[in-house]
Short mmCIF file of the C-alpha atoms (twelve columns), coordinates in Angstrom:
data_MODEL
# 
_entry.id   MODEL 
# 
loop_
_atom_site.group_PDB 
_atom_site.id 
_atom_site.type_symbol 
_atom_site.label_atom_id 
_atom_site.label_alt_id 
_atom_site.label_comp_id 
_atom_site.label_asym_id 
_atom_site.label_seq_id 
_atom_site.Cartn_x 
_atom_site.Cartn_y 
_atom_site.Cartn_z 
_atom_site.pdbx_PDB_model_num 
ATOM 1   C CA . MET A 1   81.048  -72.091 7.270   1 
ATOM 2   C CA . PRO A 2   82.348  -69.417 5.142   1 
ATOM 3   C CA . GLU A 3   84.599  -66.853 6.536   1 
ATOM 4   C CA . PHE A 4   83.627  -63.055 5.736   1 
ATOM 5   C CA . ASN A 5   86.333  -60.341 5.346   1 
ATOM 6   C CA . THR A 6   84.898  -57.314 7.535   1 
ATOM 7   C CA . ARG A 7   85.987  -53.954 7.235   1 
ATOM 8   C CA . LYS A 8   85.558  -51.038 9.783   1 
ATOM 9   C CA . ILE A 9   84.508  -48.182 8.205   1 
ATOM 10  C CA . VAL A 10  84.844  -45.072 10.766  1 
ATOM 11  C CA . ASP A 11  83.230  -42.110 9.697   1 
ATOM 12  C CA . GLU A 12  85.215  -38.892 9.879   1 
ATOM 13  C CA . ASP A 13  83.847  -35.657 11.675  1 
ATOM 14  C CA . TRP A 14  80.975  -34.124 9.301   1 
ATOM 15  C CA . LYS A 15  82.148  -30.671 9.343   1 
ATOM 16  C CA . ALA A 16  86.353  -31.223 8.754   1 
ATOM 17  C CA . ARG A 17  85.026  -33.267 5.779   1 
ATOM 18  C CA . VAL A 18  82.737  -30.314 5.193   1 
ATOM 19  C CA . GLN A 19  85.177  -28.328 5.208   1 
ATOM 20  C CA . ARG A 20  87.275  -30.057 3.190   1 
ATOM 21  C CA . GLU A 21  84.320  -29.638 0.468   1 
ATOM 22  C CA . LYS A 22  84.021  -25.821 0.762   1 
ATOM 23  C CA . GLU A 23  88.006  -25.990 0.146   1 
ATOM 24  C CA . GLN A 24  87.762  -28.068 -2.870  1 
ATOM 25  C CA . ALA A 25  85.101  -26.261 -4.417  1 
ATOM 26  C CA . GLN A 26  86.952  -23.117 -3.786  1 
ATOM 27  C CA . LEU A 27  89.688  -24.579 -5.399  1 
ATOM 28  C CA . LYS A 28  87.659  -25.766 -8.430  1 
ATOM 29  C CA . ALA A 29  86.350  -22.491 -8.644  1 
ATOM 30  C CA . ALA A 30  89.254  -20.325 -8.706  1 
ATOM 31  C CA . GLU A 31  90.984  -22.877 -11.667 1 
ATOM 32  C CA . ALA A 32  87.521  -22.424 -13.618 1 
ATOM 33  C CA . GLU A 33  88.413  -18.470 -13.370 1 
ATOM 34  C CA . GLY A 34  92.032  -19.128 -13.666 1 
ATOM 35  C CA . VAL A 35  92.911  -17.395 -10.365 1 
ATOM 36  C CA . ALA A 36  95.070  -18.975 -7.994  1 
ATOM 37  C CA . PRO A 37  93.762  -18.922 -4.686  1 
ATOM 38  C CA . PRO A 38  95.470  -18.212 -1.802  1 
ATOM 39  C CA . GLY A 39  96.887  -21.399 -0.179  1 
ATOM 40  C CA . ALA A 40  96.732  -22.962 -2.888  1 
ATOM 41  C CA . ALA A 41  100.437 -23.981 -3.423  1 
ATOM 42  C CA . ALA A 42  100.568 -25.090 0.340   1 
ATOM 43  C CA . GLU A 43  97.890  -27.742 -0.482  1 
ATOM 44  C CA . SER A 44  99.277  -30.164 -3.165  1 
ATOM 45  C CA . VAL A 45  98.360  -33.234 -0.925  1 
ATOM 46  C CA . PRO A 46  94.603  -34.641 -2.190  1 
ATOM 47  C CA . ALA A 47  92.095  -34.095 0.286   1 
ATOM 48  C CA . GLU A 48  91.570  -37.695 1.200   1 
ATOM 49  C CA . ALA A 49  95.427  -38.073 1.849   1 
ATOM 50  C CA . ALA A 50  95.596  -34.876 4.011   1 
ATOM 51  C CA . PRO A 51  95.780  -35.505 7.861   1 
ATOM 52  C CA . GLU A 52  92.780  -34.391 9.438   1 
ATOM 53  C CA . LYS A 53  92.835  -31.107 10.954  1 
ATOM 54  C CA . ALA A 54  90.253  -29.579 13.710  1 
ATOM 55  C CA . PRO A 55  87.024  -28.023 12.318  1 
ATOM 56  C CA . ASP A 56  87.444  -24.656 12.242  1 
ATOM 57  C CA . THR A 57  83.988  -24.209 13.707  1 
ATOM 58  C CA . SER A 58  83.529  -20.317 14.390  1 
ATOM 59  C CA . ALA A 59  83.060  -20.015 9.890   1 
ATOM 60  C CA . ALA A 60  80.493  -22.608 10.558  1 
ATOM 61  C CA . ASN A 61  78.830  -20.838 13.437  1 
ATOM 62  C CA . GLU A 62  78.652  -17.322 11.404  1 
ATOM 63  C CA . GLN A 63  77.442  -18.878 8.454   1 
ATOM 64  C CA . GLN A 64  74.240  -20.371 9.744   1 
ATOM 65  C CA . LYS A 65  71.986  -18.851 7.557   1 
ATOM 66  C CA . PRO A 66  72.048  -19.566 3.097   1 
ATOM 67  C CA . PRO A 67  73.779  -16.329 1.878   1 
ATOM 68  C CA . ALA A 68  71.015  -14.320 -0.085  1 
ATOM 69  C CA . GLU A 69  72.097  -15.388 -3.313  1 
ATOM 70  C CA . THR A 70  71.519  -19.062 -2.656  1 
ATOM 71  C CA . PRO A 71  68.835  -20.112 -5.476  1 
ATOM 72  C CA . ALA A 72  65.345  -21.687 -4.514  1 
ATOM 73  C CA . ASN A 73  66.097  -25.278 -4.852  1 
ATOM 74  C CA . PRO A 74  63.167  -27.130 -6.937  1 
ATOM 75  C CA . ALA A 75  62.876  -29.973 -4.817  1 
ATOM 76  C CA . PHE A 76  61.765  -28.068 -1.654  1 
ATOM 77  C CA . GLU A 77  59.347  -26.058 -4.081  1 
ATOM 78  C CA . GLY A 78  58.393  -29.424 -5.624  1 
ATOM 79  C CA . LEU A 79  57.779  -30.927 -1.338  1 
ATOM 80  C CA . VAL A 80  55.701  -28.219 -0.300  1 
ATOM 81  C CA . SER A 81  53.424  -28.325 -3.298  1 
ATOM 82  C CA . MET A 82  52.657  -31.802 -3.498  1 
ATOM 83  C CA . LEU A 83  51.865  -31.182 -0.022  1 
ATOM 84  C CA . ALA A 84  49.901  -28.425 -1.024  1 
ATOM 85  C CA . THR A 85  47.973  -30.193 -3.504  1 
ATOM 86  C CA . GLN A 86  46.939  -33.067 -0.847  1 
ATOM 87  C CA . ALA A 87  45.703  -30.325 1.612   1 
ATOM 88  C CA . MET A 88  43.653  -29.217 -1.525  1 
ATOM 89  C CA . TYR A 89  42.508  -32.417 -2.338  1 
ATOM 90  C CA . CYS A 90  41.556  -33.136 1.205   1 
ATOM 91  C CA . LEU A 91  39.532  -30.000 1.183   1 
ATOM 92  C CA . GLY A 92  37.389  -31.105 -1.944  1 
ATOM 93  C CA . LEU A 93  38.977  -28.258 -3.921  1 
ATOM 94  C CA . LEU A 94  40.942  -30.637 -6.124  1 
ATOM 95  C CA . GLY A 95  39.215  -34.041 -7.717  1 
ATOM 96  C CA . ALA A 96  40.663  -37.277 -8.865  1 
ATOM 97  C CA . GLN A 97  40.246  -38.471 -12.951 1 
ATOM 98  C CA . GLY A 98  36.778  -39.980 -13.271 1 
ATOM 99  C CA . GLN A 99  35.884  -39.622 -9.904  1 
ATOM 100 C CA . GLY A 100 32.088  -37.534 -9.955  1 
ATOM 101 C CA . GLN A 101 31.984  -36.623 -6.527  1 
ATOM 102 C CA . VAL A 102 34.900  -34.631 -4.303  1 
ATOM 103 C CA . VAL A 103 35.406  -35.706 -0.702  1 
ATOM 104 C CA . VAL A 104 36.039  -33.117 1.522   1 
ATOM 105 C CA . ASN A 105 37.857  -34.873 4.971   1 
ATOM 106 C CA . LEU A 106 38.760  -31.831 7.262   1 
ATOM 107 C CA . GLU A 107 40.917  -33.776 9.564   1 
ATOM 108 C CA . GLN A 108 42.964  -34.983 7.283   1 
ATOM 109 C CA . ALA A 109 43.236  -31.647 5.630   1 
ATOM 110 C CA . ARG A 110 44.659  -30.412 9.161   1 
ATOM 111 C CA . GLU A 111 47.088  -32.664 9.612   1 
ATOM 112 C CA . VAL A 112 48.804  -31.935 5.629   1 
ATOM 113 C CA . ILE A 113 48.549  -28.197 7.006   1 
ATOM 114 C CA . ASP A 114 50.009  -29.034 10.212  1 
ATOM 115 C CA . MET A 115 52.690  -30.928 8.548   1 
ATOM 116 C CA . VAL A 116 53.388  -27.638 6.261   1 
ATOM 117 C CA . VAL A 117 53.820  -25.743 9.470   1 
ATOM 118 C CA . VAL A 118 56.500  -28.166 10.835  1 
ATOM 119 C CA . LEU A 119 58.236  -27.823 7.724   1 
ATOM 120 C CA . ARG A 120 58.014  -23.884 8.011   1 
ATOM 121 C CA . GLU A 121 59.317  -24.312 11.811  1 
ATOM 122 C CA . LYS A 122 62.030  -27.017 11.047  1 
ATOM 123 C CA . THR A 123 63.513  -24.985 8.477   1 
ATOM 124 C CA . ARG A 124 63.070  -21.331 9.766   1 
ATOM 125 C CA . GLY A 125 66.338  -19.388 9.140   1 
ATOM 126 C CA . ASN A 126 67.895  -22.212 6.434   1 
ATOM 127 C CA . LEU A 127 66.078  -21.363 3.411   1 
ATOM 128 C CA . ALA A 128 66.890  -19.169 0.175   1 
ATOM 129 C CA . PRO A 129 64.334  -15.809 0.450   1 
ATOM 130 C CA . GLN A 130 62.407  -17.639 -2.780  1 
ATOM 131 C CA . GLU A 131 62.079  -20.831 -0.660  1 
ATOM 132 C CA . ASP A 132 60.755  -18.746 2.448   1 
ATOM 133 C CA . ALA A 133 58.453  -16.904 0.202   1 
ATOM 134 C CA . VAL A 134 56.917  -20.094 -1.608  1 
ATOM 135 C CA . LEU A 135 56.731  -21.716 1.919   1 
ATOM 136 C CA . THR A 136 54.919  -18.533 3.910   1 
ATOM 137 C CA . GLU A 137 52.592  -17.824 1.059   1 
ATOM 138 C CA . THR A 138 51.604  -21.677 0.244   1 
ATOM 139 C CA . LEU A 139 50.784  -21.788 4.252   1 
ATOM 140 C CA . ALA A 140 48.691  -18.605 4.668   1 
ATOM 141 C CA . GLU A 141 46.886  -19.822 1.507   1 
ATOM 142 C CA . LEU A 142 45.932  -23.510 2.668   1 
ATOM 143 C CA . GLN A 143 45.079  -21.755 6.303   1 
ATOM 144 C CA . ARG A 144 42.833  -19.712 4.319   1 
ATOM 145 C CA . LEU A 145 41.204  -22.358 2.729   1 
ATOM 146 C CA . PHE A 146 40.939  -24.591 5.500   1 
ATOM 147 C CA . ALA A 147 39.064  -21.566 7.498   1 
ATOM 148 C CA . ALA A 148 36.616  -21.049 4.852   1 
ATOM 149 C CA . ARG A 149 35.745  -24.542 3.898   1 
ATOM 150 C CA . MET A 150 35.488  -25.173 7.973   1 
ATOM 151 C CA . GLN A 151 32.647  -22.426 7.989   1 
ATOM 152 C CA . GLN A 152 30.977  -23.816 5.226   1 
ATOM 153 C CA . ALA A 153 30.989  -27.523 7.107   1 
ATOM 154 C CA . GLN A 154 29.353  -25.188 10.459  1 
ATOM 155 C CA . GLN A 155 26.681  -23.660 8.168   1 
ATOM 156 C CA . GLN A 156 25.841  -27.036 6.781   1 
ATOM 157 C CA . ALA A 157 25.733  -28.466 9.828   1 
ATOM 158 C CA . MET A 158 23.277  -25.734 11.398  1 
ATOM 159 C CA . GLN A 159 21.412  -26.225 8.463   1 
ATOM 160 C CA . ASP A 160 21.071  -29.472 8.782   1 
ATOM 161 C CA . ALA A 161 20.100  -29.693 12.293  1 
ATOM 162 C CA . GLY A 162 17.295  -26.941 11.521  1 
ATOM 163 C CA . ILE A 163 19.161  -24.177 13.192  1 
ATOM 164 C CA . ASN A 164 18.559  -20.582 11.954  1 
ATOM 165 C CA . GLN A 165 21.836  -18.408 12.429  1 
ATOM 166 C CA . GLN A 166 19.959  -15.347 12.028  1 
ATOM 167 C CA . ASP A 167 18.066  -16.406 15.355  1 
ATOM 168 C CA . LEU A 168 21.452  -16.801 17.073  1 
ATOM 169 C CA . ARG A 169 22.501  -13.498 16.239  1 
ATOM 170 C CA . ASN A 170 19.836  -11.876 17.358  1 
ATOM 171 C CA . GLU A 171 18.385  -10.258 13.943  1 
ATOM 172 C CA . PRO A 172 15.088  -9.881  12.787  1 
ATOM 173 C CA . PRO A 173 13.865  -12.212 10.460  1 
ATOM 174 C CA . GLN A 174 13.951  -10.853 6.458   1 
# 
């Protein structure tokens, strides 16, 4: 039976790793500007070789929201756009090429819109202002389109059943 060399890899504390990455980014930014950051002379040992220090959780807890100048993430906007496109397809607002007839699937559209709602809830407080605006506007528009399509479906169902809406409203016939 062949012998396998196994090596145990221990994942270090992620907060300490993030702190080290922040420090490295500050060093690179300071080098690019030609200014020595405070404490740069003291840290001549690479981050990988430096002994692990206790993470500073106070700074991590204070900065839970990204700064206002954080640019929007194109991947996030692409995700929101993909979900919106899928919902609009299910609502029959978009059709596949070569398909002559659009198909309306309100249940599937509701599920996709619910996914966007969950995405908004799970990312609340962690988005850049642009990302939050895109998500909020997209969700509002999808909910508006869904409500309109539901109303159309209800009117069509009542018409197919032979129910006159004016009779239900106690309005005199025209």
